[in-house]
PDB file as gemmi writes it, atoms N, CA and C in Angstrom:
CRYST1    1.000    1.000    1.000  90.00  90.00  90.00 P 1                      
ATOM      1  N   MET A   1     110.794  88.155  23.184  1.00  0.00           N  
ATOM      2  CA  MET A   1     111.743  88.567  23.568  1.00  0.00           C  
ATOM      3  C   MET A   1     111.297  90.240  24.434  1.00  0.00           C  
ATOM      4  N   VAL A   2     110.017  90.532  23.356  1.00  0.00           N  
ATOM      5  CA  VAL A   2     109.718  92.090  23.563  1.00  0.00           C  
ATOM      6  C   VAL A   2     108.285  91.466  24.230  1.00  0.00           C  
ATOM      7  N   THR A   3     107.864  90.140  24.871  1.00  0.00           N  
ATOM      8  CA  THR A   3     106.724  89.999  25.915  1.00  0.00           C  
ATOM      9  C   THR A   3     107.401  89.963  27.118  1.00  0.00           C  
ATOM     10  N   ALA A   4     108.885  89.588  27.254  1.00  0.00           N  
ATOM     11  CA  ALA A   4     110.256  89.050  28.230  1.00  0.00           C  
ATOM     12  C   ALA A   4     109.914  90.731  28.616  1.00  0.00           C  
ATOM     13  N   ILE A   5     110.680  91.502  27.402  1.00  0.00           N  
ATOM     14  CA  ILE A   5     110.900  92.947  27.962  1.00  0.00           C  
ATOM     15  C   ILE A   5     109.190  93.419  28.839  1.00  0.00           C  
ATOM     16  N   ILE A   6     107.953  93.418  28.233  1.00  0.00           N  
ATOM     17  CA  ILE A   6     107.547  93.668  29.222  1.00  0.00           C  
ATOM     18  C   ILE A   6     107.133  93.173  29.962  1.00  0.00           C  
ATOM     19  N   ILE A   7     107.328  91.552  30.349  1.00  0.00           N  
ATOM     20  CA  ILE A   7     106.615  91.625  31.665  1.00  0.00           C  
ATOM     21  C   ILE A   7     107.761  92.035  33.210  1.00  0.00           C  
ATOM     22  N   GLY A   8     109.372  92.238  32.215  1.00  0.00           N  
ATOM     23  CA  GLY A   8     109.719  92.094  32.713  1.00  0.00           C  
ATOM     24  C   GLY A   8     110.044  93.720  34.172  1.00  0.00           C  
ATOM     25  N   ALA A   9     109.094  94.733  33.101  1.00  0.00           N  
ATOM     26  CA  ALA A   9     108.587  95.622  33.233  1.00  0.00           C  
ATOM     27  C   ALA A   9     107.721  96.085  33.984  1.00  0.00           C  
ATOM     28  N   VAL A  10     106.501  95.296  34.055  1.00  0.00           N  
ATOM     29  CA  VAL A  10     105.709  94.821  34.074  1.00  0.00           C  
ATOM     30  C   VAL A  10     105.724  94.786  36.217  1.00  0.00           C  
ATOM     31  N   ILE A  11     106.897  94.053  36.163  1.00  0.00           N  
ATOM     32  CA  ILE A  11     107.679  92.901  37.295  1.00  0.00           C  
ATOM     33  C   ILE A  11     108.221  95.010  38.691  1.00  0.00           C  
ATOM     34  N   LEU A  12     108.932  94.319  37.930  1.00  0.00           N  
ATOM     35  CA  LEU A  12     110.189  96.408  38.061  1.00  0.00           C  
ATOM     36  C   LEU A  12     108.590  96.759  38.653  1.00  0.00           C  
ATOM     37  N   LEU A  13     108.096  97.326  37.612  1.00  0.00           N  
ATOM     38  CA  LEU A  13     106.269  98.435  38.079  1.00  0.00           C  
ATOM     39  C   LEU A  13     106.339  98.271  39.832  1.00  0.00           C  
ATOM     40  N   ALA A  14     105.718  96.690  39.676  1.00  0.00           N  
ATOM     41  CA  ALA A  14     104.704  95.937  40.961  1.00  0.00           C  
ATOM     42  C   ALA A  14     106.016  95.701  41.459  1.00  0.00           C  
ATOM     43  N   LEU A  15     107.070  95.494  41.916  1.00  0.00           N  
ATOM     44  CA  LEU A  15     108.355  95.682  42.970  1.00  0.00           C  
ATOM     45  C   LEU A  15     108.280  97.430  43.053  1.00  0.00           C  
ATOM     46  N   PHE A  16     108.578  98.016  42.232  1.00  0.00           N  
ATOM     47  CA  PHE A  16     108.463  99.128  42.452  1.00  0.00           C  
ATOM     48  C   PHE A  16     107.030  99.547  43.568  1.00  0.00           C  
ATOM     49  N   ILE A  17     106.393  99.776  43.527  1.00  0.00           N  
ATOM     50  CA  ILE A  17     104.588  99.792  44.105  1.00  0.00           C  
ATOM     51  C   ILE A  17     104.954  99.225  45.346  1.00  0.00           C  
ATOM     52  N   VAL A  18     105.055  98.010  45.655  1.00  0.00           N  
ATOM     53  CA  VAL A  18     105.057  97.547  47.212  1.00  0.00           C  
ATOM     54  C   VAL A  18     105.699  98.394  47.591  1.00  0.00           C  
ATOM     55  N   VAL A  19     107.678  98.879  47.200  1.00  0.00           N  
ATOM     56  CA  VAL A  19     108.292  98.875  48.218  1.00  0.00           C  
ATOM     57  C   VAL A  19     108.079 100.731  48.351  1.00  0.00           C  
ATOM     58  N   ILE A  20     107.276 101.230  47.475  1.00  0.00           N  
ATOM     59  CA  ILE A  20     106.744 102.825  48.220  1.00  0.00           C  
ATOM     60  C   ILE A  20     105.795 102.549  48.682  1.00  0.00           C  
ATOM     61  N   TYR A  21     104.761 101.720  48.644  1.00  0.00           N  
ATOM     62  CA  TYR A  21     103.363 101.315  49.547  1.00  0.00           C  
ATOM     63  C   TYR A  21     104.518 101.497  51.480  1.00  0.00           C  
ATOM     64  N   ASN A  22     105.318  99.871  50.819  1.00  0.00           N  
ATOM     65  CA  ASN A  22     105.926  99.734  52.474  1.00  0.00           C  
ATOM     66  C   ASN A  22     106.472 100.855  52.999  1.00  0.00           C  
ATOM     67  N   GLY A  23     106.984 101.472  52.559  1.00  0.00           N  
ATOM     68  CA  GLY A  23     107.838 102.932  52.889  1.00  0.00           C  
ATOM     69  C   GLY A  23     106.552 103.665  53.337  1.00  0.00           C  
ATOM     70  N   ILE A  24     105.676 103.832  52.683  1.00  0.00           N  
ATOM     71  CA  ILE A  24     104.710 104.713  53.264  1.00  0.00           C  
ATOM     72  C   ILE A  24     103.919 103.939  54.780  1.00  0.00           C  
ATOM     73  N   ILE A  25     103.468 102.922  54.750  1.00  0.00           N  
ATOM     74  CA  ILE A  25     103.115 102.636  55.997  1.00  0.00           C  
ATOM     75  C   ILE A  25     104.358 101.957  57.343  1.00  0.00           C  
ATOM     76  N   THR A  26     105.811 101.819  56.531  1.00  0.00           N  
ATOM     77  CA  THR A  26     106.294 101.889  58.254  1.00  0.00           C  
ATOM     78  C   THR A  26     106.529 103.240  58.472  1.00  0.00           C  
ATOM     79  N   ARG A  27     106.501 104.809  57.556  1.00  0.00           N  
ATOM     80  CA  ARG A  27     106.474 105.806  58.049  1.00  0.00           C  
ATOM     81  C   ARG A  27     104.940 106.109  59.034  1.00  0.00           C  
ATOM     82  N   MET A  28     104.195 105.775  58.578  1.00  0.00           N  
ATOM     83  CA  MET A  28     102.537 106.075  59.049  1.00  0.00           C  
ATOM     84  C   MET A  28     102.430 105.120  60.551  1.00  0.00           C  
ATOM     85  N   ASN A  29     103.287 103.881  60.474  1.00  0.00           N  
ATOM     86  CA  ASN A  29     104.144 102.976  61.707  1.00  0.00           C  
ATOM     87  C   ASN A  29     103.757 104.197  62.868  1.00  0.00           C  
ATOM     88  N   ALA A  30     105.675 104.758  62.453  1.00  0.00           N  
ATOM     89  CA  ALA A  30     105.982 104.695  62.634  1.00  0.00           C  
ATOM     90  C   ALA A  30     105.901 106.897  63.839  1.00  0.00           C  
ATOM     91  N   VAL A  31     105.401 106.835  62.769  1.00  0.00           N  
ATOM     92  CA  VAL A  31     104.383 108.795  63.428  1.00  0.00           C  
ATOM     93  C   VAL A  31     103.103 108.273  64.520  1.00  0.00           C  
ATOM     94  N   GLU A  32     102.567 107.236  64.662  1.00  0.00           N  
ATOM     95  CA  GLU A  32     101.624 106.365  64.997  1.00  0.00           C  
ATOM     96  C   GLU A  32     102.242 106.088  66.408  1.00  0.00           C  
ATOM     97  N   ARG A  33     103.210 105.479  66.236  1.00  0.00           N  
ATOM     98  CA  ARG A  33     104.208 104.948  67.777  1.00  0.00           C  
ATOM     99  C   ARG A  33     104.687 106.228  68.304  1.00  0.00           C  
ATOM    100  N   GLY A  34     105.030 106.910  67.466  1.00  0.00           N  
ATOM    101  CA  GLY A  34     105.438 108.309  67.970  1.00  0.00           C  
ATOM    102  C   GLY A  34     104.353 109.627  68.684  1.00  0.00           C  
ATOM    103  N   TRP A  35     103.063 109.206  68.176  1.00  0.00           N  
ATOM    104  CA  TRP A  35     102.247 109.985  68.910  1.00  0.00           C  
ATOM    105  C   TRP A  35     101.878 109.171  70.272  1.00  0.00           C  
ATOM    106  N   ALA A  36     101.437 108.468  69.902  1.00  0.00           N  
ATOM    107  CA  ALA A  36     101.337 107.197  71.014  1.00  0.00           C  
ATOM    108  C   ALA A  36     102.546 107.208  72.307  1.00  0.00           C  
ATOM    109  N   ASN A  37     103.671 107.710  72.088  1.00  0.00           N  
ATOM    110  CA  ASN A  37     104.335 108.101  73.052  1.00  0.00           C  
ATOM    111  C   ASN A  37     104.370 109.552  73.931  1.00  0.00           C  
ATOM    112  N   VAL A  38     103.574 110.436  72.903  1.00  0.00           N  
ATOM    113  CA  VAL A  38     103.164 111.565  73.460  1.00  0.00           C  
ATOM    114  C   VAL A  38     102.073 111.568  74.539  1.00  0.00           C  
ATOM    115  N   ILE A  39     101.596 110.394  74.007  1.00  0.00           N  
ATOM    116  CA  ILE A  39      99.963 110.370  74.976  1.00  0.00           C  
ATOM    117  C   ILE A  39     100.216 109.658  76.574  1.00  0.00           C  
ATOM    118  N   THR A  40     101.183 108.780  76.163  1.00  0.00           N  
ATOM    119  CA  THR A  40     101.940 107.824  77.246  1.00  0.00           C  
ATOM    120  C   THR A  40     102.331 108.296  78.442  1.00  0.00           C  
ATOM    121  N   LEU A  41     103.134 109.665  77.956  1.00  0.00           N  
ATOM    122  CA  LEU A  41     104.279 111.218  78.805  1.00  0.00           C  
ATOM    123  C   LEU A  41     102.934 111.994  79.150  1.00  0.00           C  
ATOM    124  N   GLU A  42     101.885 111.882  78.574  1.00  0.00           N  
ATOM    125  CA  GLU A  42     101.321 113.298  78.871  1.00  0.00           C  
ATOM    126  C   GLU A  42     100.522 112.442  79.635  1.00  0.00           C  
ATOM    127  N   ARG A  43     100.489 110.971  79.952  1.00  0.00           N  
ATOM    128  CA  ARG A  43      99.240 110.536  81.014  1.00  0.00           C  
ATOM    129  C   ARG A  43     100.034 110.309  82.178  1.00  0.00           C  
ATOM    130  N   GLN A  44     101.392 110.001  81.725  1.00  0.00           N  
ATOM    131  CA  GLN A  44     102.437 109.648  83.450  1.00  0.00           C  
ATOM    132  C   GLN A  44     102.397 110.944  83.684  1.00  0.00           C  
ATOM    133  N   LYS A  45     102.413 112.490  83.110  1.00  0.00           N  
ATOM    134  CA  LYS A  45     102.424 113.236  83.961  1.00  0.00           C  
ATOM    135  C   LYS A  45     101.387 113.917  84.857  1.00  0.00           C  
ATOM    136  N   ASN A  46      99.842 113.507  83.910  1.00  0.00           N  
ATOM    137  CA  ASN A  46      98.700 113.571  84.494  1.00  0.00           C  
ATOM    138  C   ASN A  46      98.557 112.903  86.000  1.00  0.00           C  
ATOM    139  N   LYS A  47      99.000 111.405  85.798  1.00  0.00           N  
ATOM    140  CA  LYS A  47      99.170 110.795  87.713  1.00  0.00           C  
ATOM    141  C   LYS A  47     100.391 111.699  88.292  1.00  0.00           C  
ATOM    142  N   MET A  48     100.699 112.233  87.712  1.00  0.00           N  
ATOM    143  CA  MET A  48     102.730 112.682  88.947  1.00  0.00           C  
ATOM    144  C   MET A  48     101.503 114.056  89.973  1.00  0.00           C  
ATOM    145  N   ILE A  49     100.773 114.854  88.624  1.00  0.00           N  
ATOM    146  CA  ILE A  49     100.323 115.504  88.896  1.00  0.00           C  
ATOM    147  C   ILE A  49      99.214 116.489  90.281  1.00  0.00           C  
ATOM    148  N   PRO A  50      98.394 115.042  90.946  1.00  0.00           N  
ATOM    149  CA  PRO A  50      97.763 115.023  92.415  1.00  0.00           C  
ATOM    150  C   PRO A  50      98.484 114.915  93.631  1.00  0.00           C  
ATOM    151  N   PRO A  51      99.724 114.295  93.567  1.00  0.00           N  
ATOM    152  CA  PRO A  51     100.809 113.971  94.719  1.00  0.00           C  
ATOM    153  C   PRO A  51     101.856 115.150  94.319  1.00  0.00           C  
ATOM    154  N   LEU A  52     101.859 116.227  93.237  1.00  0.00           N  
ATOM    155  CA  LEU A  52     102.904 117.410  93.370  1.00  0.00           C  
ATOM    156  C   LEU A  52     101.560 118.316  94.248  1.00  0.00           C  
ATOM    157  N   GLU A  53     100.532 118.392  93.628  1.00  0.00           N  
ATOM    158  CA  GLU A  53      99.408 119.695  94.565  1.00  0.00           C  
ATOM    159  C   GLU A  53      99.281 119.142  95.991  1.00  0.00           C  
ATOM    160  N   GLN A  54      99.076 117.910  96.240  1.00  0.00           N  
ATOM    161  CA  GLN A  54      98.814 117.783  98.334  1.00  0.00           C  
ATOM    162  C   GLN A  54     100.332 117.991  97.988  1.00  0.00           C  
ATOM    163  N   LEU A  55     102.119 117.712  98.015  1.00  0.00           N  
ATOM    164  CA  LEU A  55     103.299 118.178  97.961  1.00  0.00           C  
ATOM    165  C   LEU A  55     103.032 120.616  98.247  1.00  0.00           C  
ATOM    166  N   VAL A  56     102.475 120.368  97.148  1.00  0.00           N  
ATOM    167  CA  VAL A  56     102.577 121.733  97.492  1.00  0.00           C  
ATOM    168  C   VAL A  56     101.559 122.390  98.091  1.00  0.00           C  
ATOM    169  N   ALA A  57     100.142 121.939  98.520  1.00  0.00           N  
ATOM    170  CA  ALA A  57      99.037 122.166  99.846  1.00  0.00           C  
ATOM    171  C   ALA A  57      99.917 121.732 101.559  1.00  0.00           C  
ATOM    172  N   GLN A  58     100.610 121.342 101.312  1.00  0.00           N  
ATOM    173  CA  GLN A  58     101.616 121.360 102.664  1.00  0.00           C  
ATOM    174  C   GLN A  58     102.701 122.083 102.696  1.00  0.00           C  
ATOM    175  N   PHE A  59     103.121 122.033 101.677  1.00  0.00           N  
ATOM    176  CA  PHE A  59     104.205 123.903 101.858  1.00  0.00           C  
ATOM    177  C   PHE A  59     103.396 124.735 102.222  1.00  0.00           C  
ATOM    178  N   GLN A  60     102.535 124.603 101.426  1.00  0.00           N  
ATOM    179  CA  GLN A  60     101.807 126.320 101.333  1.00  0.00           C  
ATOM    180  C   GLN A  60     100.989 126.177 102.879  1.00  0.00           C  
ATOM    181  N   VAL A  61     100.514 124.980 103.745  1.00  0.00           N  
ATOM    182  CA  VAL A  61     100.362 125.263 105.079  1.00  0.00           C  
ATOM    183  C   VAL A  61     101.716 125.542 106.016  1.00  0.00           C  
ATOM    184  N   HIS A  62     102.602 125.130 105.743  1.00  0.00           N  
ATOM    185  CA  HIS A  62     103.669 125.498 106.263  1.00  0.00           C  
ATOM    186  C   HIS A  62     104.311 126.877 106.054  1.00  0.00           C  
ATOM    187  N   GLU A  63     104.531 127.314 104.602  1.00  0.00           N  
ATOM    188  CA  GLU A  63     104.662 128.545 104.581  1.00  0.00           C  
ATOM    189  C   GLU A  63     104.045 129.638 104.822  1.00  0.00           C  
ATOM    190  N   THR A  64     102.640 129.314 105.065  1.00  0.00           N  
ATOM    191  CA  THR A  64     101.657 129.971 105.928  1.00  0.00           C  
ATOM    192  C   THR A  64     102.000 130.767 107.801  1.00  0.00           C  
ATOM    193  N   GLY A  65     102.365 129.115 108.137  1.00  0.00           N  
ATOM    194  CA  GLY A  65     102.900 129.525 109.406  1.00  0.00           C  
ATOM    195  C   GLY A  65     104.012 130.216 109.608  1.00  0.00           C  
ATOM    196  N   LEU A  66     105.397 129.887 108.197  1.00  0.00           N  
ATOM    197  CA  LEU A  66     106.317 130.848 108.880  1.00  0.00           C  
ATOM    198  C   LEU A  66     106.427 132.093 108.882  1.00  0.00           C  
ATOM    199  N   GLN A  67     105.192 132.809 107.690  1.00  0.00           N  
ATOM    200  CA  GLN A  67     105.426 133.868 107.548  1.00  0.00           C  
ATOM    201  C   GLN A  67     103.841 134.873 109.325  1.00  0.00           C  
ATOM    202  N   THR A  68     103.185 133.799 109.421  1.00  0.00           N  
ATOM    203  CA  THR A  68     102.354 134.353 110.364  1.00  0.00           C  
ATOM    204  C   THR A  68     103.833 134.595 112.114  1.00  0.00           C  
ATOM    205  N   GLN A  69     104.376 133.230 111.673  1.00  0.00           N  
ATOM    206  CA  GLN A  69     105.561 133.371 112.337  1.00  0.00           C  
ATOM    207  C   GLN A  69     107.081 135.070 112.344  1.00  0.00           C  
ATOM    208  N   ILE A  70     107.180 134.649 111.273  1.00  0.00           N  
ATOM    209  CA  ILE A  70     107.602 135.877 111.281  1.00  0.00           C  
ATOM    210  C   ILE A  70     106.918 137.512 111.012  1.00  0.00           C  
ATOM    211  N   ALA A  71     105.792 137.499 110.960  1.00  0.00           N  
ATOM    212  CA  ALA A  71     105.076 138.832 111.151  1.00  0.00           C  
ATOM    213  C   ALA A  71     104.766 138.833 112.680  1.00  0.00           C  
ATOM    214  N   GLU A  72     104.608 137.971 113.836  1.00  0.00           N  
ATOM    215  CA  GLU A  72     104.751 138.083 114.857  1.00  0.00           C  
ATOM    216  C   GLU A  72     106.009 139.180 115.232  1.00  0.00           C  
ATOM    217  N   LEU A  73     106.775 138.428 114.751  1.00  0.00           N  
ATOM    218  CA  LEU A  73     108.481 138.429 115.210  1.00  0.00           C  
ATOM    219  C   LEU A  73     108.737 140.284 115.449  1.00  0.00           C  
ATOM    220  N   ARG A  74     108.174 140.279 113.843  1.00  0.00           N  
ATOM    221  CA  ARG A  74     109.079 142.021 113.350  1.00  0.00           C  
ATOM    222  C   ARG A  74     108.055 142.917 114.015  1.00  0.00           C  
ATOM    223  N   SER A  75     106.547 142.628 114.582  1.00  0.00           N  
ATOM    224  CA  SER A  75     105.594 143.174 115.056  1.00  0.00           C  
ATOM    225  C   SER A  75     106.461 143.309 117.055  1.00  0.00           C  
ATOM    226  N   GLY A  76     106.588 142.363 117.258  1.00  0.00           N  
ATOM    227  CA  GLY A  76     107.413 142.123 119.026  1.00  0.00           C  
ATOM    228  C   GLY A  76     108.589 143.103 118.424  1.00  0.00           C  
ATOM    229  N   ILE A  77     109.856 142.674 117.468  1.00  0.00           N  
ATOM    230  CA  ILE A  77     110.728 144.203 117.410  1.00  0.00           C  
ATOM    231  C   ILE A  77     110.275 145.408 117.286  1.00  0.00           C  
ATOM    232  N   ALA A  78     109.135 145.907 116.752  1.00  0.00           N  
ATOM    233  CA  ALA A  78     108.928 147.605 116.491  1.00  0.00           C  
ATOM    234  C   ALA A  78     108.602 147.585 117.432  1.00  0.00           C  
ATOM    235  N   LYS A  79     107.781 146.944 118.610  1.00  0.00           N  
ATOM    236  CA  LYS A  79     107.362 147.523 119.947  1.00  0.00           C  
ATOM    237  C   LYS A  79     108.535 147.538 120.707  1.00  0.00           C  
ATOM    238  N   LEU A  80     109.841 146.719 120.276  1.00  0.00           N  
ATOM    239  CA  LEU A  80     110.597 147.170 120.827  1.00  0.00           C  
ATOM    240  C   LEU A  80     111.605 148.359 121.252  1.00  0.00           C  
ATOM    241  N   HIS A  81     111.664 149.615 122.081  1.00  0.00           N  
ATOM    242  CA  HIS A  81     112.174 150.414 122.419  1.00  0.00           C  
ATOM    243  C   HIS A  81     112.870 150.773 123.221  1.00  0.00           C  
ATOM    244  N   SER A  82     114.237 151.337 122.322  1.00  0.00           N  
ATOM    245  CA  SER A  82     115.970 152.078 123.124  1.00  0.00           C  
ATOM    246  C   SER A  82     116.174 152.794 124.453  1.00  0.00           C  
ATOM    247  N   ASP A  83     114.728 153.838 124.423  1.00  0.00           N  
ATOM    248  CA  ASP A  83     114.440 154.684 125.526  1.00  0.00           C  
ATOM    249  C   ASP A  83     113.433 153.808 126.941  1.00  0.00           C  
ATOM    250  N   ASN A  84     112.966 152.872 126.132  1.00  0.00           N  
ATOM    251  CA  ASN A  84     112.322 152.822 127.914  1.00  0.00           C  
ATOM    252  C   ASN A  84     112.637 150.409 126.951  1.00  0.00           C  
ATOM    253  N   ILE A  85     113.235 150.174 128.161  1.00  0.00           N  
ATOM    254  CA  ILE A  85     113.953 148.859 128.019  1.00  0.00           C  
ATOM    255  C   ILE A  85     113.314 147.603 128.646  1.00  0.00           C  
ATOM    256  N   ASP A  86     111.958 147.144 127.957  1.00  0.00           N  
ATOM    257  CA  ASP A  86     110.948 145.806 128.829  1.00  0.00           C  
ATOM    258  C   ASP A  86     111.906 145.251 128.853  1.00  0.00           C  
ATOM    259  N   ALA A  87     112.171 143.789 129.839  1.00  0.00           N  
ATOM    260  CA  ALA A  87     113.159 142.547 129.474  1.00  0.00           C  
ATOM    261  C   ALA A  87     112.471 141.699 129.026  1.00  0.00           C  
ATOM    262  N   SER A  88     110.621 141.569 129.915  1.00  0.00           N  
ATOM    263  CA  SER A  88     109.915 140.145 129.317  1.00  0.00           C  
ATOM    264  C   SER A  88     109.523 140.410 127.864  1.00  0.00           C  
ATOM    265  N   GLN A  89     109.281 141.334 127.739  1.00  0.00           N  
ATOM    266  CA  GLN A  89     109.111 141.885 126.000  1.00  0.00           C  
ATOM    267  C   GLN A  89     110.319 141.552 125.233  1.00  0.00           C  
ATOM    268  N   LEU A  90     112.009 141.932 125.777  1.00  0.00           N  
ATOM    269  CA  LEU A  90     112.711 141.304 124.378  1.00  0.00           C  
ATOM    270  C   LEU A  90     112.923 140.207 125.151  1.00  0.00           C  
ATOM    271  N   GLN A  91     112.706 139.473 126.235  1.00  0.00           N  
ATOM    272  CA  GLN A  91     112.739 137.852 126.181  1.00  0.00           C  
ATOM    273  C   GLN A  91     111.667 137.391 125.241  1.00  0.00           C  
ATOM    274  N   GLN A  92     110.181 137.767 125.268  1.00  0.00           N  
ATOM    275  CA  GLN A  92     109.345 137.467 124.033  1.00  0.00           C  
ATOM    276  C   GLN A  92     110.048 137.580 123.193  1.00  0.00           C  
ATOM    277  N   VAL A  93     110.288 138.458 122.456  1.00  0.00           N  
ATOM    278  CA  VAL A  93     111.355 138.435 121.247  1.00  0.00           C  
ATOM    279  C   VAL A  93     112.212 137.633 120.421  1.00  0.00           C  
ATOM    280  N   GLU A  94     113.293 137.375 121.277  1.00  0.00           N  
ATOM    281  CA  GLU A  94     114.159 136.329 121.736  1.00  0.00           C  
ATOM    282  C   GLU A  94     113.473 134.980 121.534  1.00  0.00           C  
ATOM    283  N   SER A  95     112.769 134.645 122.574  1.00  0.00           N  
ATOM    284  CA  SER A  95     111.917 133.203 121.752  1.00  0.00           C  
ATOM    285  C   SER A  95     111.558 132.773 121.034  1.00  0.00           C  
ATOM    286  N   LYS A  96     110.721 134.155 120.104  1.00  0.00           N  
ATOM    287  CA  LYS A  96     110.111 133.871 119.305  1.00  0.00           C  
ATOM    288  C   LYS A  96     111.161 133.645 117.665  1.00  0.00           C  
ATOM    289  N   THR A  97     112.445 134.324 118.125  1.00  0.00           N  
ATOM    290  CA  THR A  97     113.269 134.368 117.169  1.00  0.00           C  
ATOM    291  C   THR A  97     113.987 133.471 117.619  1.00  0.00           C  
ATOM    292  N   LYS A  98     114.443 132.324 118.552  1.00  0.00           N  
ATOM    293  CA  LYS A  98     114.846 130.943 118.369  1.00  0.00           C  
ATOM    294  C   LYS A  98     113.769 129.599 117.560  1.00  0.00           C  
ATOM    295  N   ASP A  99     112.640 130.341 118.025  1.00  0.00           N  
ATOM    296  CA  ASP A  99     111.375 128.784 117.156  1.00  0.00           C  
ATOM    297  C   ASP A  99     111.703 128.981 115.533  1.00  0.00           C  
ATOM    298  N   LEU A 100     111.640 130.473 115.797  1.00  0.00           N  
ATOM    299  CA  LEU A 100     111.869 130.508 114.568  1.00  0.00           C  
ATOM    300  C   LEU A 100     113.072 130.185 113.617  1.00  0.00           C  
ATOM    301  N   MET A 101     114.033 130.138 114.192  1.00  0.00           N  
ATOM    302  CA  MET A 101     115.284 129.981 113.427  1.00  0.00           C  
ATOM    303  C   MET A 101     115.580 128.150 113.987  1.00  0.00           C  
ATOM    304  N   GLN A 102     114.480 127.941 114.816  1.00  0.00           N  
ATOM    305  CA  GLN A 102     114.808 125.739 115.087  1.00  0.00           C  
ATOM    306  C   GLN A 102     114.225 125.117 113.958  1.00  0.00           C  
ATOM    307  N   GLY A 103     112.905 125.845 113.548  1.00  0.00           N  
ATOM    308  CA  GLY A 103     112.377 125.978 112.292  1.00  0.00           C  
ATOM    309  C   GLY A 103     112.798 125.773 110.930  1.00  0.00           C  
ATOM    310  N   LEU A 104     113.968 126.674 111.421  1.00  0.00           N  
ATOM    311  CA  LEU A 104     113.953 126.495 109.413  1.00  0.00           C  
ATOM    312  C   LEU A 104     115.104 125.549 109.475  1.00  0.00           C  
ATOM    313  N   ASN A 105     115.571 124.924 108.139  1.00  0.00           N  
ATOM    314  CA  ASN A 105     116.186 123.922 107.754  1.00  0.00           C  
ATOM    315  C   ASN A 105     117.411 125.256 106.747  1.00  0.00           C  
ATOM    316  N   ILE A 106     117.951 125.461 107.036  1.00  0.00           N  
ATOM    317  CA  ILE A 106     119.144 126.251 106.183  1.00  0.00           C  
ATOM    318  C   ILE A 106     120.356 125.444 105.666  1.00  0.00           C  
ATOM    319  N   ALA A 107     120.416 124.774 104.272  1.00  0.00           N  
ATOM    320  CA  ALA A 107     122.039 124.409 104.278  1.00  0.00           C  
ATOM    321  C   ALA A 107     122.792 125.387 102.905  1.00  0.00           C  
ATOM    322  N   VAL A 108     123.927 125.566 103.481  1.00  0.00           N  
ATOM    323  CA  VAL A 108     124.651 125.733 102.586  1.00  0.00           C  
ATOM    324  C   VAL A 108     125.460 125.370 102.086  1.00  0.00           C  
ATOM    325  N   GLU A 109     126.503 125.547 101.167  1.00  0.00           N  
ATOM    326  CA  GLU A 109     127.569 124.691 100.592  1.00  0.00           C  
ATOM    327  C   GLU A 109     128.314 125.406  99.795  1.00  0.00           C  
ATOM    328  N   ALA A 110     129.728 124.938 100.200  1.00  0.00           N  
ATOM    329  CA  ALA A 110     130.620 125.901  99.565  1.00  0.00           C  
ATOM    330  C   ALA A 110     131.338 125.100  98.582  1.00  0.00           C  
ATOM    331  N   TYR A 111     130.721 125.267  97.379  1.00  0.00           N  
ATOM    332  CA  TYR A 111     131.294 124.820  96.559  1.00  0.00           C  
ATOM    333  C   TYR A 111     132.249 125.641  95.751  1.00  0.00           C  
ATOM    334  N   PRO A 112     133.484 124.480  95.211  1.00  0.00           N  
ATOM    335  CA  PRO A 112     134.683 125.013  94.860  1.00  0.00           C  
ATOM    336  C   PRO A 112     135.197 126.151  93.625  1.00  0.00           C  
ATOM    337  N   ASP A 113     135.595 126.994  93.333  1.00  0.00           N  
ATOM    338  CA  ASP A 113     135.670 127.648  91.784  1.00  0.00           C  
ATOM    339  C   ASP A 113     136.209 126.803  90.998  1.00  0.00           C  
ATOM    340  N   LEU A 114     135.871 126.525  90.004  1.00  0.00           N  
ATOM    341  CA  LEU A 114     137.124 125.594  89.639  1.00  0.00           C  
ATOM    342  C   LEU A 114     136.960 125.739  88.391  1.00  0.00           C  
ATOM    343  N   LYS A 115     138.109 126.217  87.934  1.00  0.00           N  
ATOM    344  CA  LYS A 115     137.919 126.886  86.194  1.00  0.00           C  
ATOM    345  C   LYS A 115     139.287 125.626  85.296  1.00  0.00           C  
ATOM    346  N   ALA A 116     138.604 125.004  83.967  1.00  0.00           N  
ATOM    347  CA  ALA A 116     139.996 123.855  83.950  1.00  0.00           C  
ATOM    348  C   ALA A 116     140.409 124.906  82.749  1.00  0.00           C  
ATOM    349  N   SER A 117     140.070 125.891  82.124  1.00  0.00           N  
ATOM    350  CA  SER A 117     141.749 127.435  81.761  1.00  0.00           C  
ATOM    351  C   SER A 117     142.208 127.515  83.169  1.00  0.00           C  
ATOM    352  N   GLU A 118     142.427 127.297  84.114  1.00  0.00           N  
ATOM    353  CA  GLU A 118     143.310 127.599  85.390  1.00  0.00           C  
ATOM    354  C   GLU A 118     144.017 126.555  85.913  1.00  0.00           C  
ATOM    355  N   ALA A 119     144.136 125.275  85.554  1.00  0.00           N  
ATOM    356  CA  ALA A 119     143.999 123.912  85.827  1.00  0.00           C  
ATOM    357  C   ALA A 119     145.551 124.054  85.379  1.00  0.00           C  
ATOM    358  N   GLU A 120     146.384 122.749  86.782  1.00  0.00           N  
ATOM    359  CA  GLU A 120     147.765 122.505  86.062  1.00  0.00           C  
ATOM    360  C   GLU A 120     147.372 121.835  84.479  1.00  0.00           C  
ATOM    361  N   GLY A 121     148.787 122.978  83.985  1.00  0.00           N  
ATOM    362  CA  GLY A 121     149.298 121.387  83.219  1.00  0.00           C  
ATOM    363  C   GLY A 121     148.594 121.577  81.922  1.00  0.00           C  
ATOM    364  N   SER A 122     147.375 122.943  82.590  1.00  0.00           N  
ATOM    365  CA  SER A 122     146.284 122.800  80.878  1.00  0.00           C  
ATOM    366  C   SER A 122     147.135 123.980  80.100  1.00  0.00           C  
ATOM    367  N   PRO A 123     147.058 124.463  78.728  1.00  0.00           N  
ATOM    368  CA  PRO A 123     147.913 125.289  77.869  1.00  0.00           C  
ATOM    369  C   PRO A 123     147.100 126.674  78.599  1.00  0.00           C  
ATOM    370  N   ARG A 124     148.172 127.886  78.645  1.00  0.00           N  
ATOM    371  CA  ARG A 124     147.595 129.400  79.001  1.00  0.00           C  
ATOM    372  C   ARG A 124     147.454 129.829  77.775  1.00  0.00           C  
ATOM    373  N   ILE A 125     146.370 130.231  77.159  1.00  0.00           N  
ATOM    374  CA  ILE A 125     145.949 131.325  76.223  1.00  0.00           C  
ATOM    375  C   ILE A 125     145.922 132.607  76.684  1.00  0.00           C  
TER     376      ILE A 125                                                      
END                                                                             
């Protein structure tokens, strides 16, 4: 009887140790998978940087050209005087303005003012 209790206690202890060990290994594997996911995401971000740099460089060239056009337009407007009207100078300024505006794509969207608290059928507080 006593030997059966001792054998049962040893088996229970061994089972308890195996369960704890498996839990530790499971959590360690979960941590390793988590870090592997982080590293994978960082590598994906790293692959996205060169195309993004190229895109930014293209926009930088566009923005530089746009800034030059705006500066030329401002200097042309500054040269205009209401006392002495020069039609050719005015025509140059207008053509620069037209060229600048054709190069700009502006999208304006009119979003409706949606308010759930003012919808029909909703309770008023």
